[in-house]
N, C-alpha and C positions, 0 to 999 in steps of 0.2 A: 345320581339324580341330575336332572338338568334345572338350569337355573333362572325362572320368572323373569320373562323379558317383561317389563313394564310398558303398556299402551298407552298412549293419548289419541285424543282425538284432535283432528286440525279442524280450527275455525273457520276456514278457508272451504276447504273440500269435503268436509266431514268424515273423511278417510281414518279408521285407526291405524296410527302406526306406531313402531318402537319408539319409545321416548327421546334416545339417542338421534332419531333421525330429523329431530324438530327442534325449533328456537323456541325459548320458552319467551313470552311477553309477561314481563314483570309488573304490578302493580305494588309499589315500596310502601311500609308502613306510615308513612307522610305524604303518600298520594301521587309519587311520581311513577310515569309509566314509561318503561325503556325495554329494550330486549336484553337476554339474558342469553347469550350464547354457552354460557359454561351449567347455565342452569342451577347455580349456586345460590343466587340472589334471595335475601329475604322479602317475604310478601306474598301477595296472591298471584298464583300463576295462572297463563293461557298458554295453549300452543299453538304453533301456526308452521306450515312445511317451510323449508328452505329458500323458497321462491317468493320474489315478489310478486306474482299474478295471484298466490293464495293469500299473500297480505292485504292485496287492495281488495280481494274476495271478501275475506272476512271484515274489512272496513266498511264496505258496501253494505254489509248485512247486518251494520252494526254490533257484531258480534263481539267485540270485546268490551262496548257498553252495558252487554247484558251479562257476560263473563266477570264483570270489575262493578257491577252495579252503580255506576255513574258515570254521569257525561264526561264526553272525552274531546278538548277542543282540537279544530284541524291542523293547527302548526304539530301537533303531539305525532298524529296519523303522516304528516308529513316528513317529519325527522323518523320515523319507525321506516318508513320506505326506504328514504337516504340511507339510514344503519343497514337493512336488509341487502339493499342495492351493491353496497360496499362492502358487506360482507364481513362485517369487524369482527375477529377471532375464529370463525368457522368453524 
């Protein structure tokens, strides 16, 4: 019997992809938003492809604000884009 592969939807391109191919953006219990490359951080998660293009598309569509039900300051978005382009942890 094959193991089921968990699928998640990218907030940028809106495509369903295997969870391991995506980067998790997490809102911690204290409200801090960051990229979680390992997918293990506690908090509410939303997923995006490993490309800055998809991240920027999700930001433009305010997808993270809807996913986390919170206003997100522009400096948080800038930091997320920088982290994505640096590719921390991969």
